[in-house]
C-alpha positions in Angstrom: 3.8 3.4 -58.6 1.8 1.4 -55.4 4.2 0.0 -52.9 2.6 -3.1 -51.7 4.5 -5.1 -48.5 4.3 -8.9 -49.2 4.5 -11.5 -45.9 6.9 -14.0 -49.0 10.1 -12.2 -48.2 9.5 -11.6 -43.9 11.1 -14.1 -41.6 8.9 -14.5 -38.7 11.1 -16.7 -35.4 9.8 -17.1 -31.8 11.5 -15.2 -29.2 13.3 -17.4 -26.5 12.5 -15.1 -22.8 15.9 -15.3 -20.1 15.2 -16.6 -17.4 14.5 -15.5 -14.7 17.0 -13.7 -13.0 15.2 -12.1 -9.5 13.6 -13.9 -6.7 10.2 -13.1 -5.1 10.3 -11.5 -2.1 10.3 -12.9 1.2 10.0 -10.6 4.3 12.4 -10.4 7.2 12.1 -13.7 9.8 10.3 -12.5 13.4 10.5 -14.4 16.5 7.2 -14.9 17.6 7.4 -13.3 20.9 8.2 -10.3 19.0 5.5 -10.0 16.8 3.3 -10.0 19.5 5.3 -7.7 20.9 5.7 -5.7 17.8 1.6 -5.9 17.7 0.9 -5.1 20.9 2.8 -1.7 20.5 1.3 -0.8 17.0 -2.4 -1.1 18.3 -4.6 1.6 17.9 -5.5 2.3 21.6 -8.1 5.2 20.3 -7.9 9.1 21.8 -5.9 9.9 24.7 -7.9 12.8 26.7 -6.0 14.3 29.4 -7.4 16.8 31.9 -5.7 20.1 32.9 -8.1 20.2 36.6 -4.4 19.8 38.6 -2.6 22.5 36.4 -0.6 24.4 39.0 1.0 26.7 36.0 -0.8 29.6 34.2 0.4 30.9 31.0 1.0 35.0 31.3 1.7 36.0 27.0 4.6 38.3 27.6 3.8 42.3 26.5 6.7 44.0 24.8 7.0 47.5 25.3 
């Protein structure tokens, strides 16, 4: 016995999509002056070189006996 499926007994319907329940993300609103201060603070300053030519303390490791 060979079973074949026929499309005559199959109900085809269009799907009804639900309404959207979420909103697009909107970032926080920041005053322009505050944004300028934040941008300046986060700006890349490059490498910072620290010289130790005026060092007063010297490091002496502790030796345990």
